N, CA, C and O atoms as a printed pandas DataFrame, in Angstrom:
     atom_number atom_name residue_name chain_id  residue_number  x_coord  y_coord  z_coord
0              1         N          MET        A               1  -15.745    2.432    1.177
1              2        CA          MET        A               1  -15.414    2.522    2.575
2              3         C          MET        A               1  -14.759    3.868    2.844
3              4         O          MET        A               1  -14.106    4.450    1.977
4              5         N          GLY        A               2  -14.944    4.330    4.029
5              6        CA          GLY        A               2  -14.326    5.590    4.407
6              7         C          GLY        A               2  -14.403    5.766    5.907
7              8         O          GLY        A               2  -14.825    4.862    6.628
8              9         N          SER        A               3  -14.000    6.914    6.367
9             10        CA          SER        A               3  -14.116    7.253    7.779
10            11         C          SER        A               3  -14.337    8.744    7.884
11            12         O          SER        A               3  -13.996    9.509    6.982
12            13         N          GLU        A               4  -14.918    9.143    9.010
13            14        CA          GLU        A               4  -15.157   10.563    9.223
14            15         C          GLU        A               4  -14.990   10.906   10.682
15            16         O          GLU        A               4  -15.116   10.057   11.565
16            17         N          LEU        A               5  -14.705   12.170   10.914
17            18        CA          LEU        A               5  -14.558   12.684   12.264
18            19         C          LEU        A               5  -14.901   14.165   12.222
19            20         O          LEU        A               5  -14.298   14.926   11.467
20            21         N          VAL        A               6  -15.856   14.565   13.021
21            22        CA          VAL        A               6  -16.241   15.973   13.130
22            23         C          VAL        A               6  -15.611   16.508   14.405
23            24         O          VAL        A               6  -15.781   15.937   15.482
24            25         N          ILE        A               7  -14.891   17.598   14.274
25            26        CA          ILE        A               7  -14.188   18.187   15.413
26            27         C          ILE        A               7  -14.685   19.613   15.622
27            28         O          ILE        A               7  -14.732   20.415   14.689
28            29         N          ILE        A               8  -15.054   19.910   16.859
29            30        CA          ILE        A               8  -15.462   21.266   17.223
30            31         C          ILE        A               8  -14.703   21.638   18.493
31            32         O          ILE        A               8  -14.681   20.867   19.453
32            33         N          TRP        A               9  -14.093   22.792   18.500
33            34        CA          TRP        A               9  -13.444   23.253   19.715
34            35         C          TRP        A               9  -13.575   24.762   19.813
35            36         O          TRP        A               9  -13.889   25.443   18.837
36            37         N          PHE        A              10  -13.328   25.267   21.013
37            38        CA          PHE        A              10  -13.421   26.700   21.271
38            39         C          PHE        A              10  -12.064   27.189   21.728
39            40         O          PHE        A              10  -11.346   26.476   22.429
40            41         N          ASP        A              11  -11.709   28.393   21.339
41            42        CA          ASP        A              11  -10.442   28.997   21.747
42            43         C          ASP        A              11  -10.761   30.395   22.248
43            44         O          ASP        A              11  -11.000   31.309   21.460
44            45         N          GLU        A              12  -10.763   30.551   23.550
45            46        CA          GLU        A              12  -11.140   31.834   24.139
46            47         C          GLU        A              12  -10.046   32.892   24.036
47            48         O          GLU        A              12  -10.310   34.080   24.223
48            49         N          THR        A              13   -8.827   32.467   23.741
49            50        CA          THR        A              13   -7.725   33.425   23.645
50            51         C          THR        A              13   -6.933   33.206   22.357
51            52         O          THR        A              13   -5.797   32.735   22.399
52            53         N          PRO        A              14   -7.531   33.545   21.212
53            54        CA          PRO        A              14   -6.822   33.312   19.952
54            55         C          PRO        A              14   -5.611   34.231   19.769
55            56         O          PRO        A              14   -4.705   33.913   18.999
56            57         N          GLY        A              15   -5.591   35.356   20.463
57            58        CA          GLY        A              15   -4.452   36.263   20.347
58            59         C          GLY        A              15   -4.256   36.732   18.923
59            60         O          GLY        A              15   -5.220   37.081   18.242
60            61         N          GLU        A              16   -3.033   36.742   18.473
61            62        CA          GLU        A              16   -2.686   37.204   17.138
62            63         C          GLU        A              16   -2.607   36.069   16.120
63            64         O          GLU        A              16   -2.235   36.295   14.969
64            65         N          ARG        A              17   -2.955   34.853   16.536
65            66        CA          ARG        A              17   -2.870   33.712   15.626
66            67         C          ARG        A              17   -3.981   33.774   14.582
67            68         O          ARG        A              17   -5.094   34.222   14.856
68            69         N          SER        A              18   -3.651   33.316   13.388
69            70        CA          SER        A              18   -4.655   33.253   12.326
70            71         C          SER        A              18   -5.512   32.000   12.518
71            72         O          SER        A              18   -5.112   31.073   13.223
72            73         N          ILE        A              19   -6.674   31.975   11.901
73            74        CA          ILE        A              19   -7.535   30.801   11.974
74            75         C          ILE        A              19   -6.792   29.587   11.423
75            76         O          ILE        A              19   -6.892   28.490   11.973
76            77         N          LYS        A              20   -6.053   29.783   10.345
77            78        CA          LYS        A              20   -5.264   28.693    9.752
78            79         C          LYS        A              20   -4.286   28.113   10.768
79            80         O          LYS        A              20   -4.182   26.892   10.891
80            81         N          ASP        A              21   -3.571   28.958   11.493
81            82        CA          ASP        A              21   -2.608   28.488   12.490
82            83         C          ASP        A              21   -3.295   27.722   13.618
83            84         O          ASP        A              21   -2.794   26.690   14.066
84            85         N          ILE        A              22   -4.426   28.219   14.069
85            86        CA          ILE        A              22   -5.169   27.565   15.148
86            87         C          ILE        A              22   -5.617   26.177   14.705
87            88         O          ILE        A              22   -5.442   25.201   15.435
88            89         N          ILE        A              23   -6.192   26.088   13.514
89            90        CA          ILE        A              23   -6.703   24.812   13.009
90            91         C          ILE        A              23   -5.567   23.819   12.782
91            92         O          ILE        A              23   -5.667   22.666   13.203
92            93         N          GLU        A              24   -4.495   24.245   12.127
93            94        CA          GLU        A              24   -3.389   23.332   11.834
94            95         C          GLU        A              24   -2.798   22.737   13.105
95            96         O          GLU        A              24   -2.488   21.547   13.142
96            97         N          LYS        A              25   -2.637   23.550   14.146
97            98        CA          LYS        A              25   -2.058   23.053   15.394
98            99         C          LYS        A              25   -2.972   22.018   16.031
99           100         O          LYS        A              25   -2.507   20.952   16.435
100          101         N          ARG        A              26   -4.257   22.312   16.128
101          102        CA          ARG        A              26   -5.188   21.407   16.805
102          103         C          ARG        A              26   -5.447   20.124   16.015
103          104         O          ARG        A              26   -5.601   19.056   16.608
104          105         N          VAL        A              27   -5.497   20.216   14.701
105          106        CA          VAL        A              27   -5.763   19.024   13.883
106          107         C          VAL        A              27   -4.635   18.006   14.047
107          108         O          VAL        A              27   -4.887   16.801   14.045
108          109         N          ARG        A              28   -3.406   18.473   14.187
109          110        CA          ARG        A              28   -2.278   17.557   14.381
110          111         C          ARG        A              28   -2.391   16.794   15.697
111          112         O          ARG        A              28   -1.853   15.694   15.818
112          113         N          GLU        A              29   -3.083   17.361   16.680
113          114        CA          GLU        A              29   -3.200   16.740   18.001
114          115         C          GLU        A              29   -4.300   15.677   18.073
115          116         O          GLU        A              29   -4.372   14.939   19.055
116          117         N          VAL        A              30   -5.147   15.588   17.062
117          118        CA          VAL        A              30   -6.277   14.653   17.086
118          119         C          VAL        A              30   -5.800   13.234   16.790
119          120         O          VAL        A              30   -5.042   13.011   15.846
120          121         N          ASP        A              31   -6.244   12.286   17.597
121          122        CA          ASP        A              31   -5.951   10.873   17.369
122          123         C          ASP        A              31   -7.054   10.314   16.466
123          124         O          ASP        A              31   -8.079    9.825   16.941
124          125         N          TRP        A              32   -6.818   10.398   15.149
125          126        CA          TRP        A              32   -7.819    9.998   14.162
126          127         C          TRP        A              32   -8.229    8.544   14.362
127          128         O          TRP        A              32   -9.421    8.233   14.358
128          129         N          ASP        A              33   -7.257    7.648   14.537
129          130        CA          ASP        A              33   -7.549    6.217   14.675
130          131         C          ASP        A              33   -8.438    5.931   15.887
131          132         O          ASP        A              33   -9.274    5.028   15.845
132          133         N          LYS        A              34   -8.262    6.681   16.941
133          134        CA          LYS        A              34   -9.041    6.462   18.164
134          135         C          LYS        A              34  -10.455    7.032   18.060
135          136         O          LYS        A              34  -11.383    6.470   18.642
136          137         N          ASN        A              35  -10.639    8.135   17.331
137          138        CA          ASN        A              35  -11.898    8.867   17.374
138          139         C          ASN        A              35  -12.772    8.790   16.123
139          140         O          ASN        A              35  -13.983    8.992   16.214
140          141         N          ALA        A              36  -12.191    8.506   14.965
141          142        CA          ALA        A              36  -12.973    8.474   13.730
142          143         C          ALA        A              36  -13.835    7.213   13.665
143          144         O          ALA        A              36  -13.504    6.193   14.269
144          145         N          GLN        A              37  -14.949    7.295   12.924
145          146        CA          GLN        A              37  -15.824    6.152   12.736
146          147         C          GLN        A              37  -15.809    5.744   11.271
147          148         O          GLN        A              37  -15.897    6.586   10.377
148          149         N          ASP        A              38  -15.699    4.457   11.040
149          150        CA          ASP        A              38  -15.695    3.922    9.678
150          151         C          ASP        A              38  -17.124    3.794    9.156
151          152         O          ASP        A              38  -18.077    3.679    9.926
152          153         N          PHE        A              39  -17.250    3.815    7.830
153          154        CA          PHE        A              39  -18.557    3.593    7.204
154          155         C          PHE        A              39  -18.366    2.967    5.828
155          156         O          PHE        A              39  -17.307    3.102    5.215
156          157         N          ASP        A              40  -19.405    2.281    5.350
157          158        CA          ASP        A              40  -19.430    1.707    4.009
158          159         C          ASP        A              40  -20.446    2.483    3.170
159          160         O          ASP        A              40  -21.442    2.979    3.696
160          161         N          TYR        A              41  -20.189    2.585    1.864
161          162        CA          TYR        A              41  -21.138    3.241    0.981
162          163         C          TYR        A              41  -22.279    2.323    0.673
163          164         O          TYR        A              41  -23.192    2.698   -0.063
């Protein structure tokens, strides 16, 4: 059993932030329980 969630977003004004900083901030905002789908092997 497992779950997965594919996330795609656009950031038109990344400024001086690194890709790591952008990803870490947005990933924390995702409601995994609400959006992920479960699957069985």
